[in-house]
C-alpha distance (Angstrom), angle and dihedral (degrees) to the residues before:
residue distance angle dihedral
M1 . . .
R2 3.84 . .
H3 3.76 118.3 .
T4 3.80 107.5 -132.5
G5 3.81 139.8 163.7
G6 3.82 100.9 40.6
A7 3.80 92.2 38.1
A8 3.81 96.1 62.0
E9 3.76 93.1 41.3
G10 3.79 90.1 45.1
R11 3.77 92.2 55.1
R12 3.84 92.2 50.0
W13 3.80 89.6 46.5
L14 3.79 92.2 48.8
R15 3.80 94.2 49.1
R16 3.77 91.0 52.8
G17 3.78 88.8 61.4
L18 3.82 98.5 -118.0
G19 3.82 93.7 131.7
R20 3.75 133.5 88.7
L21 3.78 125.4 -152.3
L22 3.73 118.3 -135.6
V23 3.81 103.3 -131.7
G24 3.80 116.5 -141.4
G25 3.76 120.3 23.1
V26 3.75 129.7 149.4
L27 3.77 135.5 -75.7
G28 3.78 110.5 -84.8
L29 3.77 131.8 28.9
V30 3.79 114.4 -12.6
T31 3.79 132.4 159.7
L32 3.78 120.0 -84.1
L33 3.81 115.5 -135.2
T34 3.80 96.6 -10.3
Q35 3.76 91.3 141.7
A36 3.85 125.4 46.1
Q37 3.82 96.9 -127.6
G38 3.77 139.9 88.0
L39 3.78 129.0 46.7
S40 3.81 127.4 -1.6
W41 3.80 111.5 -100.0
E42 3.78 96.6 -159.0
N43 3.77 94.4 128.0
G44 3.80 97.3 21.0
L45 3.81 98.7 112.3
R46 3.81 122.1 65.1
G47 3.74 114.2 -116.2
D48 3.83 89.8 -128.6
A49 3.82 94.8 44.0
P50 3.83 110.0 147.3
D51 3.81 123.6 -127.3
R52 3.82 88.8 -132.4
Y53 3.77 137.0 13.4
T54 3.81 127.4 -171.0
V55 3.80 113.8 -143.5
V56 3.79 115.1 -123.9
R57 3.76 132.9 -167.8
G58 3.83 111.0 -79.3
D59 3.80 94.6 32.3
T60 3.81 121.4 126.9
L61 3.80 128.9 -159.6
W62 3.82 87.3 -110.8
D63 3.81 91.8 54.2
I64 3.79 93.3 46.5
S65 3.81 93.4 48.2
G66 3.78 89.0 50.1
R67 3.79 88.2 63.4
F68 3.84 90.0 60.2
L69 3.81 106.1 25.0
R70 3.77 135.8 56.2
H71 3.83 88.0 -145.2
P72 3.83 104.9 42.3
W73 3.81 92.3 179.7
Q74 3.82 87.0 74.7
W75 3.82 91.5 67.7
P76 3.85 94.3 116.8
D77 3.82 87.4 65.2
V78 3.79 98.8 50.7
W79 3.79 107.9 55.4
Q80 3.75 119.5 103.6
V81 3.83 120.3 -134.4
N82 3.81 109.6 -117.7
A83 3.82 112.4 -163.2
Q84 3.80 91.0 -155.1
I85 3.82 92.5 63.1
D86 3.78 112.0 88.3
N87 3.81 95.2 -155.5
P88 3.81 113.7 16.3
H89 3.83 90.9 -175.6
L90 3.80 89.5 75.1
I91 3.79 123.4 70.6
Y92 3.78 120.4 -177.6
P93 3.81 137.3 -163.6
G94 3.78 107.0 -87.4
D95 3.85 94.6 37.2
V96 3.81 115.0 121.5
V97 3.83 124.4 -135.2
Y98 3.79 112.0 -157.9
L99 3.79 139.7 -179.0
D100 3.80 110.9 -118.5
E101 3.81 145.2 153.5
C102 3.84 121.3 -94.4
N103 3.77 119.1 -172.5
G104 3.78 90.8 -25.5
R105 3.81 93.5 -46.2
P106 3.81 132.0 97.1
C107 3.80 117.2 -102.7
L108 3.79 142.8 158.3
G109 3.78 119.2 -107.8
L110 3.80 135.3 -174.4
E111 3.77 130.9 -133.0
R112 3.76 110.1 -157.2
G113 3.80 111.2 -130.7
Q114 3.84 89.5 -148.3
G115 3.84 90.5 -106.9
I116 3.82 90.9 -84.8
V117 3.80 127.9 135.2
R118 3.80 116.7 -166.4
L119 3.77 111.0 -134.7
S120 3.79 105.5 173.0
P121 2.98 124.9 -100.5
E122 3.78 90.0 17.5
M123 3.81 140.2 33.7
R124 3.78 130.8 -140.1
S125 3.78 137.3 -177.8
I126 3.81 120.4 -111.2
P127 3.79 111.0 -121.9
R128 3.83 121.5 -140.0
R129 3.78 92.9 -98.8
E130 3.82 90.0 64.8
A131 3.79 96.0 57.3
I132 3.80 110.4 119.3
E133 3.80 118.2 -93.8
P134 3.83 122.2 -112.6
I135 3.83 90.9 -137.4
P136 3.82 130.0 15.9
L137 3.82 100.5 -112.1
D138 3.80 105.1 167.3
G139 3.79 93.3 111.8
A140 3.82 93.3 44.6
R141 3.81 100.1 48.8
Q142 3.79 97.5 94.1
F143 3.80 90.4 50.9
L144 3.81 90.3 49.3
R145 3.79 94.9 46.2
D146 3.82 111.9 21.6
H147 3.81 119.2 14.7
R148 3.80 119.8 80.4
V149 3.75 138.2 -161.6
V150 3.81 125.4 -143.2
D151 3.79 116.0 -154.0
D152 3.80 94.1 -158.4
A153 3.81 115.5 44.3
E154 3.82 91.1 -166.1
T155 3.82 90.1 71.9
L156 3.83 88.5 71.0
D157 3.79 89.7 79.5
E158 3.81 88.7 64.5
L159 3.81 96.3 52.0
A160 3.79 129.0 94.1
Y161 3.84 115.3 -106.4
V162 3.78 139.1 -172.8
V163 3.81 114.6 -93.6
A164 3.83 103.3 170.9
G165 3.75 146.1 -6.0
D166 3.79 124.0 -122.1
D167 3.81 116.9 -83.7
G168 3.78 93.1 9.5
R169 3.81 96.4 -57.3
L170 3.82 116.0 160.7
I171 3.78 91.4 -157.9
S172 3.83 132.2 30.5
G173 3.79 133.8 -156.8
S174 3.80 139.7 -175.1
G175 3.84 110.2 -38.7
D176 3.81 95.3 16.3
R177 3.76 124.5 121.2
F178 3.78 122.3 -129.2
Y179 3.82 139.8 172.2
A180 3.79 127.2 -117.3
R181 3.79 128.3 -169.7
G182 3.77 117.7 -136.8
R183 3.77 136.1 45.6
V184 3.78 112.4 -51.5
E185 3.78 104.3 -171.8
G186 3.80 126.8 -161.7
D187 3.78 136.8 12.6
G188 3.81 98.8 -97.6
R189 3.80 129.1 105.3
F190 3.78 120.2 -66.1
G191 3.80 130.1 -155.1
L192 3.76 123.7 -132.9
Y193 3.78 114.6 -145.0
R194 3.80 139.1 -177.9
V195 3.77 122.8 -148.7
G196 3.79 108.5 -105.1
E197 3.82 134.0 168.6
R198 3.77 120.0 0.2
Y199 3.80 103.9 -147.0
V200 3.80 116.8 -146.3
D201 3.80 128.4 175.4
S202 3.85 103.9 -112.6
A203 3.80 92.3 -150.0
S204 3.81 103.5 43.8
G205 3.78 101.2 21.5
E206 3.79 91.3 -127.7
A207 3.78 115.8 155.5
L208 3.79 102.4 -121.0
A209 3.83 106.3 178.4
L210 3.80 147.1 -37.1
E211 3.82 120.8 -122.7
L212 3.81 119.5 -136.6
E213 3.83 111.5 -158.7
S214 3.78 114.7 -150.1
V215 3.84 114.1 -123.0
G216 3.83 99.2 168.6
Q217 3.79 150.1 -56.5
A218 3.79 133.8 -86.2
R219 3.79 143.9 -179.0
R220 3.83 128.8 -136.3
L221 3.82 117.6 -115.0
R222 3.80 98.6 -178.7
Q223 3.82 144.0 -32.5
E224 3.77 124.3 -127.3
D225 3.78 113.1 -176.6
D226 3.81 105.5 -55.0
I227 3.82 95.0 -20.2
A228 3.80 120.6 91.1
V229 3.78 120.8 -161.4
M230 3.81 108.2 -144.6
E231 3.77 142.0 172.9
V232 3.85 128.2 -139.8
T233 3.81 107.3 -123.6
S234 3.82 96.3 179.4
S235 3.78 136.2 -2.7
R236 3.80 138.7 -171.7
Q237 3.80 92.0 -175.2
E238 3.80 133.7 18.2
V239 3.79 114.5 -80.0
R240 3.81 112.2 -120.7
N241 3.78 138.3 -173.4
D242 3.82 114.1 -79.2
D243 3.84 93.1 28.5
I244 3.84 111.3 141.4
V245 3.83 123.7 -111.8
L246 3.82 115.8 -149.7
P247 3.85 134.5 161.5
L248 3.80 108.2 -101.1
E249 3.80 116.0 -100.9
E250 3.77 118.7 -117.0
R251 3.80 93.9 -118.4
Q252 3.77 126.3 165.1
L253 3.81 115.3 -147.4
V254 3.84 105.3 -116.9
T255 3.78 113.8 -155.0
E256 3.83 102.2 162.0
F257 3.79 120.8 73.3
L258 3.81 134.7 178.5
P259 3.82 104.3 -134.9
R260 3.80 109.8 -147.8
A261 3.78 142.8 138.3
P262 3.86 117.9 -88.3
E263 3.82 114.7 -99.9
R264 3.80 91.1 -126.8
E265 3.76 132.8 40.4
I266 3.79 113.3 -85.8
D267 3.78 120.7 -156.6
G268 3.81 116.8 177.8
R269 3.79 148.8 109.4
I270 3.78 141.9 -101.4
L271 3.76 99.4 -98.8
A272 3.79 104.0 -169.8
V273 3.76 146.1 -28.7
P274 3.78 113.8 -121.9
G275 3.76 108.4 -121.4
G276 3.79 94.5 33.4
V277 3.81 97.6 -92.3
R278 3.78 110.6 162.2
F279 3.80 102.1 -157.9
I280 3.78 121.6 45.5
G281 3.80 131.1 -146.6
R282 3.81 138.5 175.3
L283 3.85 118.1 -47.1
Q284 3.76 94.0 13.8
V285 3.79 120.4 131.7
V286 3.82 119.0 -117.1
A287 3.79 133.4 -177.4
L288 3.84 117.4 -130.0
D289 3.80 127.6 -154.9
R290 3.82 92.4 -130.6
G291 3.80 127.9 76.8
R292 3.81 145.7 160.0
R293 3.80 92.6 -47.4
D294 3.82 87.2 60.7
G295 3.83 92.7 50.1
L296 3.82 100.1 -97.6
E297 3.80 119.5 146.3
A298 3.77 135.2 175.0
G299 3.78 109.4 -74.6
H300 3.82 96.9 28.5
V301 3.82 111.8 138.9
L302 3.80 121.7 -146.2
M303 3.78 133.1 -171.4
V304 3.81 118.3 -126.1
E305 3.77 120.3 -141.7
Q306 3.77 114.7 -161.3
R307 3.79 113.4 -132.1
G308 3.76 114.0 -108.1
E309 3.75 118.4 -113.4
R310 3.81 122.3 -96.6
V311 3.79 112.1 -115.0
S312 3.74 137.3 173.1
D313 3.82 120.4 -117.3
P314 3.84 104.2 -117.0
R315 3.82 91.3 -142.7
T316 3.79 105.1 37.7
S317 3.86 99.3 21.8
E318 3.84 85.7 -131.7
A319 3.80 115.3 155.7
L320 3.79 110.6 -114.9
R321 3.84 134.5 -177.8
L322 3.76 114.8 -144.1
P323 3.85 121.3 -134.2
G324 3.77 115.4 -81.8
E325 3.80 125.5 -111.1
E326 3.82 130.0 -138.0
A327 3.78 104.9 -102.2
G328 3.75 112.5 166.7
L329 3.78 153.1 -39.3
V330 3.81 131.3 -91.7
M331 3.80 128.4 -168.8
V332 3.82 120.8 -150.2
F333 3.82 111.4 -128.7
R334 3.83 102.9 163.3
P335 3.82 117.0 31.5
Y336 3.82 121.5 -174.6
A337 3.80 128.7 -177.3
K338 3.78 98.2 -82.5
V339 3.82 105.2 5.7
S340 3.79 138.2 34.8
Y341 3.77 139.3 -156.1
A342 3.80 114.5 -131.5
L343 3.80 136.1 -178.5
V344 3.81 120.7 -130.0
M345 3.81 103.6 -122.9
E346 3.81 98.6 173.9
A347 3.81 132.6 13.7
S348 3.78 119.7 -179.8
R349 3.80 89.4 170.2
M350 3.81 133.4 27.0
L351 3.82 107.1 -83.7
S352 3.76 124.5 -148.2
V353 3.81 142.7 -176.7
G354 3.80 110.1 -73.3
D355 3.81 96.0 34.0
H356 3.77 113.6 141.3
I357 3.82 121.4 -107.4
H358 3.79 125.7 -161.7
S359 3.79 142.2 159.7
P360 3.83 114.1 -75.4
Q361 3.80 90.0 -127.0
R362 3.81 90.0 96.8
L363 3.82 91.0 61.1
L364 3.82 92.3 47.2
D365 3.82 91.2 46.9
T366 3.83 88.1 54.6
A367 3.83 89.9 53.9
L368 3.82 89.3 46.9
């Protein structure tokens, strides 16, 4: 059934800029424009926004919102609560998102597709695990679950490290024994890490953090003086001499985020790209030179401004840098004290290390 009447009028009303977006909200389905406060929504709706969209496998909430909104990161603020939906936090393939009218104002609603996928000649229910993801996190999972960041690189000297493989091996894999020097306490699982990027503030020269790249896991067999005999239980890379041994962190894999603007102005740079990639595109992970001490939290969205090109003044031969251009969006998913990992959600231009990041408030102020 097509929702008419209020939908068409709501779209015209929304495009004339008479709406206000309630900033904040909660993760899930909340009412759009139910209170006349917050930011102007003059340019909030895409000109080609559909009246209805049927969710398909592979969609994310970010992708779906991008079909309706100019700023898809504001999707937590634009979903309408539907009392007939048992759990509005889950959206499945087959559900329909539609543009409608709520209390005289335009909003987005959801028609539950009954959790059924038609696979001719049979039908089956979609379990919870097949609900669409809010954010595409495949490229970020190892940073959420495995990799670590050490704020003080000097602490590495106090950590146990691999000194040799069993039977003279230079590298070890799953099931192999190896020897580590240092105290390895307890009988739990241990992570094996390789020293990665050393993050340094390009402006001040301050040492920000040291990345530890996960290469596998191990268990302790016994300890003799300062030598621990260990066994590799799983590995994603070969275990080498000088790799670090640390007790595994109790870390829950977070897959749901609340995209939102930071509460304070952020002014920083893209610090590095794990893996050494020079140019950056959508859904790649980047390291930022700002962290929790600067007010960043998981879910914060930042604009990326591509650095302007360096040119030579044709009259004076003076080296000049042209003004930067807005080039994309990143969302913080793993903040540390001084640095953060973020996922590139949009990239209208090729991004690179050194590009400027800032709060998206500037863009919204321009629309206002």
